[in-house]
C-alpha positions in Angstrom: 0.6 0.1 -0.3 2.9 2.8 0.6 4.5 1.5 -2.7 1.6 2.0 -4.2 0.6 5.8 -2.5 4.9 7.4 -2.8 3.9 6.0 -7.4 0.5 8.0 -6.9 2.5 10.9 -5.2 5.2 10.3 -7.5 3.1 10.9 -10.6 0.7 13.0 -9.9 4.0 15.6 -8.9 6.0 14.7 -12.1 3.0 14.9 -14.0 2.6 18.7 -12.3 6.1 20.0 -13.5 5.2 18.7 -17.0 1.9 20.6 -16.8 3.7 24.0 -15.5 6.9 23.7 -18.6 4.1 22.9 -21.1 2.4 26.1 -19.9 5.8 27.9 -20.0 6.9 27.1 -23.1 3.4 27.4 -24.3 2.1 30.7 -23.4 5.4 32.3 -23.0 8.2 30.9 -25.4 6.6 30.2 -28.4 6.2 32.3 -31.5 2.9 33.0 -31.6 1.0 35.2 -34.8 -2.6 35.2 -35.8 -2.0 31.6 -37.3 0.5 30.1 -36.4 2.4 28.8 -33.5 6.3 28.2 -33.7 7.5 26.7 -30.3 8.6 23.4 -27.8 5.9 23.2 -25.7 5.7 19.5 -26.8 8.2 18.5 -25.1 7.2 17.7 -22.2 3.7 16.9 -23.6 6.7 14.0 -25.7 7.6 13.5 -21.9 4.7 12.6 -20.4 3.2 10.5 -23.1 6.6 8.6 -22.4 6.1 8.1 -19.2 2.8 7.5 -18.5 0.9 6.7 -21.7 -1.6 8.0 -23.6 -3.9 8.4 -20.9 -1.0 10.6 -19.0 -0.5 12.9 -22.3 -4.0 13.0 -22.6 -4.6 14.4 -18.9 -1.5 16.6 -19.4 -1.9 17.4 -22.7 -5.8 19.2 -21.3 -4.7 20.1 -18.9 -2.0 22.5 -19.6 -4.3 23.4 -21.8 -6.9 24.9 -19.9 -4.8 26.1 -16.8 -3.0 28.0 -20.0 -5.9 29.2 -21.2 -7.7 30.7 -17.6 -4.0 31.7 -16.3 -2.4 33.5 -19.4 -5.0 34.3 -21.6 -3.5 34.9 -25.6 -6.9 35.1 -27.2 -10.3 33.7 -27.2 -10.9 30.6 -25.7 -11.9 27.7 -28.4 -12.9 24.1 -27.1 -12.0 22.8 -30.4 -7.8 23.4 -29.4 -8.3 21.8 -25.8 -10.1 19.0 -28.3 -6.7 19.0 -29.9 -4.2 19.1 -27.2 -6.5 16.0 -26.1 -5.5 14.1 -29.7 -1.9 15.1 -29.7 -1.9 13.1 -26.5 -3.4 10.8 -27.8 -0.8 9.7 -30.5 1.9 10.6 -28.9 1.4 7.8 -26.0 0.4 5.4 -28.3 3.8 6.1 -30.3 5.9 7.1 -27.4 4.6 4.9 -24.7 7.0 1.8 -23.5 8.7 0.5 -26.8 9.8 3.2 -28.6 11.4 3.4 -32.5 12.0 6.0 -34.4 9.2 3.9 -37.0 7.5 4.8 -34.3 8.5 8.6 -33.8 8.1 9.5 -37.0 5.2 8.0 -37.8 3.9 9.3 -34.2 4.9 12.7 -35.0 3.4 12.4 -38.4 0.1 11.7 -37.4 -0.5 14.6 -35.2 1.3 17.1 -37.0 -1.1 16.4 -39.9 -4.0 15.6 -37.6 -3.9 18.1 -35.2 -1.3 20.4 -36.6 -2.5 20.7 -39.9 -6.1 20.0 -40.4 -8.0 20.2 -37.5 -6.0 23.1 -35.7 -6.6 25.0 -39.2 -10.2 24.0 -38.8 -10.7 26.1 -35.8 -9.2 29.1 -36.9 -11.0 28.9 -40.3 -13.9 28.6 -37.7 -13.2 31.7 -35.1 -11.4 33.9 -37.9 -14.4 32.9 -40.5 -10.9 32.5 -42.4 -11.5 30.1 -45.4 -9.3 26.4 -44.7 -8.1 25.8 -48.3 -6.3 29.3 -47.5 -5.3 28.6 -44.2 -4.0 25.6 -44.9 -1.5 26.4 -47.7 -0.2 29.0 -45.2 0.3 26.6 -42.5 1.3 23.9 -44.1 5.4 26.1 -44.1 4.4 26.2 -40.1 3.8 22.4 -40.1 6.9 20.8 -42.2 9.3 22.9 -40.4 7.4 21.5 -36.8 7.1 18.3 -38.1 11.7 17.0 -38.6 12.0 19.9 -35.2 10.2 17.0 -33.9 11.3 14.0 -35.4 14.8 14.6 -34.6 14.3 16.7 -31.2 12.7 12.9 -30.1 14.8 11.0 -31.5 18.0 12.6 -29.9 15.6 12.9 -26.2 14.6 9.2 -26.0 18.2 7.7 -27.4 19.8 9.3 -24.6 17.4 8.4 -22.4 17.6 4.6 -23.7 22.0 5.0 -22.7 21.2 6.4 -19.0 18.5 3.3 -18.9 21.5 0.7 -19.4 23.9 2.4 -17.3 21.8 2.8 -14.6 20.5 -0.7 -14.9 24.6 -1.8 -16.3 23.8 -3.1 -19.3 25.5 -1.5 -22.0 24.6 -3.1 -25.7 25.8 -1.4 -28.4 
C-alpha cells in the first residue's frame, strides 16, 4: 500500500511539473502569430506520453491547455484546441509509450502534425476567424513541415539519450 501511494504521488508531482513546463513553453517561450505558432511546448507532452502512455499524455495536454487558457489567455478560448490537445497527447502516448523506436517516433510525429496541427487546428482557426480553410491550409503547411522535422529530430535524440541512461543505470550497455 505504501509503494502505491508513493508511486501515485510521484506520478502526480511529475505530471504537474510537466504541465507547468508546457504552459511556460507554450505561453511565454513560443512565437505566436494569428495563424501560426512555433515553439517547443511539445517537449513536456512527449515526455509525459513516454512515461505515462496515452492517458498521461491526454491528462497533461488537456490540463496544460486549460491552465494556460485560464491563467494566461492569449485570445479567445476555443474548445476545439483543447480537443486537439487531447488527441495530440493520445497520439504521442500510443507512439512513445514503452517501446519507443525510430519508426514509431516518425509515425507518431507525422500523424500528430497532419491530423492535429494541419487539419484540426486549421479547421478551428477557419471557424474562429471565418477564413477559408484552404487558404489557411496553404499558409500553415510550411509551419507543419518545419515543426515535423524539429519534433522528429528532438524525439530521436531525446529518447536515444534516455535509452542510454537506462542502460547505464541498470549496468547493461550493449551497442
